[in-house]
N, C-alpha and C positions, 0 to 999 in steps of 0.2 A: 172487226176494226172498227175504231171507236166514230162514232157520232161525232163531227165537230157541232153541228148544234145543239148537242145535247156533254161538251166537254164539260169536266167540273174544275177547271183552273182557272175559272171567270170568266166576267165577263169582257170580252177584247176589249184591246187598247183601243181605242177611237182614233189614238193619232198614229196608229197603222196608216189608219186611209188620210193624207192630207188632204183632198179635195173636202173631207167632213171632218174637216179640224174648224175649232174656231177662228175667225180673222182672216181665213184661206179667200184669196183674189184683194184680198183688202189692202189697201198702200196710206199702210197711216204715215202721218206729216213728222212726228213725234212721239216717245213713247205712252204721252197722256193719251194719247189717240186708242194707244193698246187693253181692249176689254180682257180681262182674263176673269173664267166666272166657275175655275176650280181653287179652292184652298189651297195655297201655294206659300211656301215660306221662302225669301227671300235673305240671304245672310252668309257667310264668309264657313268655309273648309278648308285646310291645310291640308294638302299632299298626306302627312300623316294621318290626318284624322279619315281621307278616305281609304287611304290602306290599310286602317285597323282594323280590317276583317278577315284580311287576306295571312293566316297562320304560316306559308308557306316558309316563311322566315327562322319560325321557331319550330317548325315538324320536327326535326331532329334532338331537339330540346328535351333533356330529362325534363322530369317531372321537377322535382329539387329545386329548378330555375325556374318552371315558369312558377313553380308555385311565391316564388319571388318574388319572380317579376307581379306577380299580380300583386301583393302587398307591396311594391313599392311605389315611386312617386310618378312616375310616368305613366299619363291617365292611356293614352296610347298602347304603352306598352301592357298594362294590368289590361283592356279589352282583349288583347290579341292572348294574352295570357289564360283568362277566360274562357278564348271559344277555342285553346287548342287544348285545353282539362277534358273538355269533353269529348275528345277521342281518346281519351289515355282513361288507365284502369281507372275506377271509380273507390279506389279503398276511403276509408273514413277521412283518414287526413285530407284527400283533395275533395270531398263531400262537406266538409264542414268547412274547409276553406272560401266554398264557391259559394255557402253559405252563408257566410262572413259577407264574404264582397257583396253579394247581391241585399245585404238590408241592410250592409252601413256603406258602400262608398261614396264617393259623396257625387264623384260621375255618373251621368245617370246610363250612358251607355256602356259603364261598365257592370251597372247593377241589373241591366237587360241582360247582355250577352251571358251574364253569372246565371239568372236564373235559368236560360236558353239549356247552357252546358250541365244545369242539375235536373231541370223535364231530361235530357239524355240518360242522367245515370241512374233516374229513380230512388225510390228510398222514400220512409215518412219525414226525414228533413226537410227532401226535393218541395213534396207533398205542403211541409208545414214553411215552411221559403215562399213557394207559387202563392200560398194564401195569401200571407201578409202578402208580398209585393202585389194583390187585386186593393190595395188601397196607399200604395205608392207616391208622391209628387206627382212624377216626371207620367200622365200620359201613354208614350211607346213603352215604360215597364208594365204600364199594369197591362196592359195588350198583350205584352209577352209573356204578362203569368199568367196569363187566360188559354194561349196557346201551350204552356208549361201542364194546367192543370188537365185540358185537354187531353195533351200528348199522356202521362201519369196515368192520366181513368176516368175519362170524361160521366161515365155513370158517379162514382164515389162522386163528382164534386160538384156534382148539378147542380148545388142551387144555390152555388159560388160564381160558376159559371151563370149560373142565371140573373142573379142578381149583376150582374158587367153589363147585362142589355140598359142598364141604367147609371151608365159611365158618362161621366159629364163628351167622353171623348169617343169621334167616331170607332177607330180602328179598335178601342176597346167592346164596343158595343155590336162591330162589326164582326171582330172574333167570338166572339158570344155566341151572334147568331149563325156562327158557321158550326159551332161545334155543337150547338143544340141542336141544328138540320141532322144533321152523320149521326144525332143520338137518337132523337126521334122519330128519323123523318116527317108523315105526317103529320104528326103529331106535334109540331113544332108551329104549325099552322098563327096558332092566334101568337104568337109571338112572333112569325113573320109577316103576319095582316098589323101589325100595329111597328112595325117598322114602316113598312109601305108609306107610313106618317112621319118618317121621322127626319129633325131637320135637314141631317149629312145628307146631300146625291149619294157621295159614297156608297150609307147605310141604305139608301134608297133602290141605288142599284143592286146593293145587294140580294136582297128580300126581292125585287125583280126575279134576280137571278134563280133562286131558290124557288121561288113558290113554280116555277115551272115541273117540281117537282114535289106537287102536291093537286091533287084532282077532287078540288072539292067547290063547291057552288061560290064559296066567300073568298076564296085562292084567285076565280077566275077573276070575278068584281075588282078585287085588289088588282089585279094586273090589266085588268079595264083600268083603274085608274092612272097606276105608273103608267099606261102608255101614250096618256096624256100629258106626263109630268110637265115642268117648265122646261125640265133640262133635257139636252136632247139624247146625252149618252142614258140618262134611266130610259129614252120614251124608248130607247133602236134596244136597248136587255129588257125589257117587259117584249117588245113585239118580238123578238126571239125568242122568251119563256115562252109564252101560249101556242110556240109551233110543236114543243119538243115534245118527245111522249115522258108519261113523269113518273112512272116505273123501271122504264131506259136508267131513267136519269138519276134515281133512287139507289139506285145500284150500284151503280159508275161513283156514288158520292160519297166515300168510306175511307172507313183507314183513318189513323193519324192526321191533326190538321197539321199541313206545309205552309212553306212560302209560296209554291202555285195557289193554295185557299186564298191567301193574302193579300197578292199583288194586284195593287188596280191603277191604271191613271198615276202619276202623279206620285205612287209610293216606289221604295224602294222594296227586294227582298228580303223578309224577315223582319220588314217591317223596320228596318233599318235605314232612316230618312237623314241625314247630315242636311247640316244647313247651309245648305248653296243660297 
């Protein structure tokens, strides 16, 4: 049975423990008195936007209809079609259509979902597309491109994944860090120690989590620093990481980089973060 202290699905969400949540026990007078110490985006999303990842409405649609939707005018329909095509037979027409959507669609979520679908089909075009999208202007597309390369062949694409450690957005850096740990194990120590000083608390949190799988003096020193981090969620993760068995942790942390490896407080599964 898996030890919960060594679970590989990422640091636990502190919001599961309300008494540990920021502001617990505080009675603010107004919104201006509420302090948020994690990066949160507030915006608007329609019900259609939020339901774009639900492919049930099109699960019985023929591939020809999905391809037509992928090239259509509605962004929500294009997103849903891209995800639905991930589960269909990946012939040349489907793969080329997904690659075209991933590289040219004006909607960032269509590009993100399309590269996710391509990774499930595999092949040279999928790899070429994912590599190109590591330079996409949208950070969540870049983050998904890293995941696609991890799924396709993290060893073959190691250099491109490693380059994402310098991405300006925390999600791409985090995904690259997880992928490299899965590839290198303790050999990822340098990257993890460097990530312990990342400006994003989310990356530091993941660095702390993954350092639990590295049994070196440098890893122990980095965890000691993180156990004194300014952010409580990073501190708590580091303390837990100091208590796990590193060998057992590494053995459990294998396989394709998936949504359970990437979900942290404030993020949706599969990096799908609507503008709420």
